[in-house]
C-alpha positions in Angstrom: 249.9 -64.6 41.3 248.6 -68.3 42.1 246.9 -70.0 39.1 243.2 -70.6 39.5 243.7 -74.5 39.9 246.3 -73.7 42.7 243.8 -71.3 44.4 241.2 -74.0 44.3 243.5 -76.6 45.6 244.8 -74.4 48.4 241.2 -73.3 49.5 240.1 -77.1 49.6 243.3 -78.0 51.7 242.4 -75.3 54.3 238.8 -76.1 54.3 239.7 -79.9 55.1 242.2 -78.6 57.7 239.5 -76.5 59.5 237.3 -79.5 59.6 240.0 -81.6 61.1 241.1 -79.1 63.7 237.5 -78.0 64.6 236.2 -81.4 65.0 239.0 -82.0 67.6 239.0 -78.8 69.6 236.0 -76.6 68.5 236.0 -73.6 66.2 236.8 -70.9 68.8 240.0 -73.0 69.9 241.1 -73.5 66.3 243.9 -71.1 65.7 245.1 -70.0 62.1 248.5 -71.5 62.9 247.0 -74.9 63.7 244.7 -74.8 60.6 247.8 -73.8 58.4 249.9 -76.6 60.0 247.1 -79.2 59.4 247.0 -78.1 55.7 250.8 -78.2 55.3 250.9 -74.5 54.5 252.6 -71.5 56.1 250.3 -69.6 58.5 250.8 -66.4 56.4 249.2 -68.1 53.5 245.8 -68.6 55.1 244.8 -64.9 54.8 245.9 -65.0 51.2 243.0 -67.5 50.4 240.4 -66.4 53.1 240.1 -62.9 54.7 239.5 -64.4 58.1 238.6 -67.5 60.0 235.0 -66.8 59.8 235.2 -66.7 56.0 236.8 -70.2 56.2 234.2 -71.5 58.3 231.5 -70.2 55.7 233.4 -72.1 53.0 233.5 -75.3 55.2 229.8 -75.0 55.7 229.1 -74.6 52.0 231.3 -77.5 51.2 229.8 -79.9 53.7 226.2 -78.8 52.7 226.8 -79.5 49.1 228.3 -82.9 49.9 225.4 -83.7 52.1 222.7 -82.7 49.7 224.3 -84.7 47.1 224.3 -87.8 49.3 220.4 -87.1 50.1 219.6 -86.9 46.4 220.9 -90.4 45.9 217.6 -91.4 47.7 215.4 -89.8 45.1 214.9 -92.8 42.8 213.6 -95.1 45.7 210.0 -95.9 46.5 208.2 -93.6 48.9 208.8 -95.6 52.1 212.4 -96.4 51.1 213.2 -93.0 50.3 212.1 -91.5 53.7 213.9 -94.3 55.5 217.0 -93.5 53.7 216.8 -89.8 54.4 216.4 -90.4 58.1 219.2 -93.1 58.2 221.7 -90.9 56.3 221.4 -88.3 59.1 221.5 -90.9 62.1 224.0 -93.5 60.8 227.4 -92.4 62.0 229.1 -94.9 59.9 228.0 -93.3 56.7 229.6 -90.0 57.7 233.3 -88.8 57.7 234.7 -89.2 61.3 235.0 -85.6 61.9 231.6 -84.7 60.0 229.3 -84.9 63.0 231.6 -82.8 65.3 232.0 -80.1 62.5 228.2 -79.9 62.1 227.6 -79.5 65.7 230.1 -76.8 65.8 228.5 -75.2 62.6 225.0 -75.2 64.3 226.4 -73.3 67.4 228.3 -70.8 65.3 225.2 -70.3 62.9 223.4 -68.7 65.9 226.2 -66.2 66.5 227.4 -65.5 63.1 225.0 -64.4 60.3 227.3 -65.4 57.5 227.3 -68.9 58.8 223.7 -69.0 59.8 222.7 -67.9 56.2 224.4 -70.9 54.6 223.3 -73.3 57.4 219.6 -72.1 56.9 219.9 -73.0 53.2 221.1 -76.4 53.9 218.2 -76.9 56.4 215.7 -75.6 54.0 216.9 -77.9 51.3 216.7 -80.9 53.7 213.1 -79.9 54.8 212.0 -79.6 51.2 213.2 -83.2 50.5 211.5 -84.4 53.8 208.2 -82.7 52.6 208.3 -84.3 49.2 209.1 -87.7 50.7 206.4 -87.5 53.4 203.9 -86.4 50.9 204.6 -89.2 48.6 204.4 -91.9 51.4 201.1 -90.4 52.7 199.7 -90.6 49.1 200.8 -94.1 48.8 199.2 -94.8 52.2 195.9 -93.1 51.1 196.4 -90.4 53.7 196.2 -86.6 53.7 199.2 -85.2 55.8 200.4 -81.9 56.8 203.9 -82.6 55.5 205.4 -79.2 56.2 204.5 -79.8 60.0 205.7 -83.4 59.7 209.0 -82.4 58.2 209.7 -79.8 61.0 209.0 -82.4 63.7 211.3 -84.8 62.0 214.1 -82.3 61.7 213.8 -81.4 65.3 214.1 -85.1 66.4 217.0 -85.8 63.9 219.1 -82.7 65.1 218.1 -83.3 68.8 219.2 -86.9 68.4 222.5 -86.0 66.8 223.3 -83.4 69.6 222.2 -85.9 72.4 224.4 -88.6 70.9 227.3 -86.5 70.5 227.3 -85.2 74.1 225.3 -87.7 76.4 225.0 -90.7 74.3 222.0 -93.1 74.1 220.9 -96.7 73.2 222.3 -97.6 69.7 219.8 -96.8 66.9 217.1 -95.2 69.3 217.0 -92.1 67.2 216.3 -93.7 63.9 213.6 -95.9 65.6 212.1 -92.9 67.2 212.0 -91.0 63.9 210.3 -93.8 62.1 207.8 -94.2 65.1 207.1 -90.5 64.6 206.3 -90.9 60.9 204.0 -93.9 61.5 202.3 -91.9 64.2 201.7 -88.9 61.9 200.5 -91.2 59.2 198.1 -93.0 61.4 196.5 -89.8 62.7 196.1 -88.2 59.3 192.7 -88.4 57.7 192.0 -90.6 54.9 192.6 -89.1 51.3 189.0 -90.1 50.5 187.5 -88.3 53.5 185.5 -89.9 56.2 183.4 -92.9 55.4 179.7 -92.3 55.0 177.3 -94.4 57.0 174.7 -96.3 55.0 171.3 -94.6 55.2 
């Protein structure tokens, strides 16, 4: 029976291999044989570590999600505006991601709608990101003296971010447009938000 360390090593190899193959040709087209070949393992060993390809996709989603949230947490110590800008740029700066990461995420999003096991993990990642955006938006609004519906703002930002990523991967667009649009959305929300002190009173 494989040692625990060997099991972890083999699972990690297969997760990386799925990411590599899936980013090139999609999840459905990625065969167990190709995944095993990319991992440098015999095809028969794949089912020894994962019951099926879907379980391997779930593991990849968990792995990418954990890495992504760790990266986002690096922005926690920044000032409110810098923190929110960092959270946005981390999603929209391709050069900060592994070359195959965007392709994997787009495949995962597509599979999450069809496979509840993948969808549950993906939803956890999105909720964690949304909570970070809510905290960052709330802090920035307070710093600007505004009262903001941060939950609605975070949802709008998420829609713009993931729409921008999908469009960029499929149809392209002007360089940097999505990050610029995301920040314009933030500024628009803050400008429309009421003052934290309430409306000014006219002198009687």
